N, C-alpha and C positions, 0 to 999 in steps of 0.2 A: 504494500500500500504506500502510495506517495505521501510524504509528510506534508503538513499544512505549510511548512516553511517553503517547500519546493513550489507549491501552488501559488503562494503569495509572492514568490520571487519572479514570476513571469509577467510580462506586459500584457496589455489587453489583447492584441492580435494573437500572441502565443497562447493565451488562455482560451481564446475562442477556437483556435485550431486544435488544441489538445482536448477541449470539450467536445468538439465534433468527432475527433478520433475515438474518444471514450464512448460517445453516443453510438457510433457506428459499430463498436465492438460489444455493445450491449451492457456496458458498465455505467448504469444510469447514475449511481451515486457519485462516481468520479466526474461524470459529465456535469452534474449539478454543481459540484465544488468548483470546477473550472469556470462555468458560466457565472457563478456567484462572484468569483474574483473579477471577471470581466465587467460585471455590473458595478462592483465596488469602484473600479477604475473609471467607468463611464456609465453613470446611472440613467443616461438618456438614450440608450441604444435599444429601440423597440425590438429589433430582431433577436437580441440576446435574451430578453425576457421571454419572447415566444419560444425560443429553443429550450430554455430551461423549463418552461411550462410543458413542452413535449416530453422531456425526461420525467417530470413529475407524473404526467399522464401515464407513461409506460410503467411507472411504479404504483399505479392506481391511487395516487394521492391527488384526487380530483380537486379538492379545495385549494391546494397550493397551485395546481395547474391553472385553475380559473383566475386566481389572484394574479399570476404572471401574465396570462393572456389579456386580462383586463388592463394591466399596466401597459402592455404593448399597445393596446388600442388607445389608451389615454395619450400615449406619446405619439401615436400615428393613427388617427381615426380612419384613415383610408387603407389600413392594413387588412386586406381581405382574408388572408390565410389565418390571421389571429382570430377573426370571428369564426372561421370554419373550425379551427382547432378548439376554440372554447365551446362550440356546439357539441363536439365529441364528449368533452368533459361533462357538460350538462346532461347529455343523453345517458352517460354512464351513471349519473346520479338520479336518473329517471325524472329529470326536470325537463319534460319534453317541450313545453311551451317556450322556455328560454332557448332550448336547442333550435327550435324552428325559427325563432326570431333571429338568432345569430346566423343560421343558414341563409335566411332571406336577405340579410345585410351582405353576406358573402356573395350571394347571387347578384345583388345590385352592383357591388364593386367589381365583380369578376363574372360578367354574364356569359362568358364563353368557357368557363371552368366546369367540366362535367362533375368533378368531385363534389361541388356544392349542391348540385341537383341530386346526386346519388345519396348524399348524407341526408338532405331534407326529405327525400323519398322514404328513406329507412325510418326516420322519425315519424313521418305521417303513417307509415304502416304499423309502427308500434302503437300509435293512437287509434288504429283501425280506420283512418281516413284513406280508404283504399283508392278512391278516385284521384285524390291529390297525389298519392304515392305513384300511381300509374302514370300520371301526367309528368311528374318529375323524372321518373325512370325513362320515359319516352324522350324527354328533352336531353337527358344524359346520353342516351343512345344516339340521338341525332348528332350530338357534339363529338362523341367517341364511339363509333359503331363497331370497333374492333375489340371492345372490352367484354369478355365472355360473361363476367359475373353479373353485369347489369341485366342481361337477358334472363339469367337464373332468378334474380331477385324479382324482376317483373313477373316472371312465370309463377313465383310463389304467390304473389298477390292475385294474379289471374285465377289460380286454383282456389284461393279463398273466396273469390267472387263467383266461382262456378263457370268461369269462361275457359273451359278445358282446351278447346281448339286453339285459342290464342296462346295458352300456356305451352302446348305442344310445339307450336311454331317457334316460340322463343327458345325452348329447350333445344330444338333442332338446330337453330342458329348457333347457340352456345356450343353444341357438340361439333358443328362444322368448324368453328373457330378453335376448339380445343377438344379433340376426340376423346381424351382421357379424363374429361370432367365428370367425375362420378356423381356429383350433385345434380348435374343436368340430366343424367340418366335416371336418377332416383325421382326427380320431379316429373320427368316425362312419363315414368311409370305410374306415378300418382295421377297424372292427367288422363292417361289411358284408362286407368281404373274408373275415373270419373265418367267416362263415356261408355263404360261397359266392355272395353277391349281387354279382357282379363289375360289372354295369352300374350299380347304385346306388353302388357304391364309386367308380367313375370319375366319376360326376356330383358326388359329394361332393369328390373331390380337385380337380376342375375349379373348383368354387365356391370352395374354399379358395385356389387359385392366383389367382383373380380378385380375391378380397378382399385378399390379400397385395399384389397389384400396385396396387390402388387405394390401399392404405395407403402404399405406397412413393411413389406419385405425389403424394399429399397432403403427405407429408413433404418431397419435393423442392420442391413449390410453396411451402411455408412457408419453406424455406431460401434460396429465390431472391430476391436483393435487388430491390427495386422502385425506379424512378426517382422 
């Protein structure tokens, strides 16, 4: 563990670089320490507050994350990513109205950013506002049609709404983009069940199980030490 003296001994730029390196290595505590030092040296840098907030979020310390995102927004009210990041923290605290408000501000500031629409769609779905969720997922797909997971998430909402044919279409597109997407096969199986296509549903569930097993085997192989 690096000593506090070593952390205090570096300048702002060095602290930020080391904080980013620690963040990318999954050492959230060390990243927070470096970002804190950068903030001590320059308490008006909105991006550093945002980055420290992200480290707190990954440690599930949502209150501290929200405080940092809020300070980043105070310093730079046009910081769209800070609103979006704060929405994640509000969502994890199940404060969905605040999460939607932050997503909406992020959309206003970054109208061509699909992440903002995807995040707002997810929160709408959690609130069972399925029409609004579908609308936001649809806009996210328009902005980023190559992202497989948006089709899966919209398919989930379509299934809840009983729109099984639309769900099958979305799952099929997700599978075209990523043939090994087990979730897409599972959802397509559920949609086939919804329209009474039991045989097709069983094939989809079997394919999903096979893909999940293959993923687990790959993970086990990577974690097995070699001589």
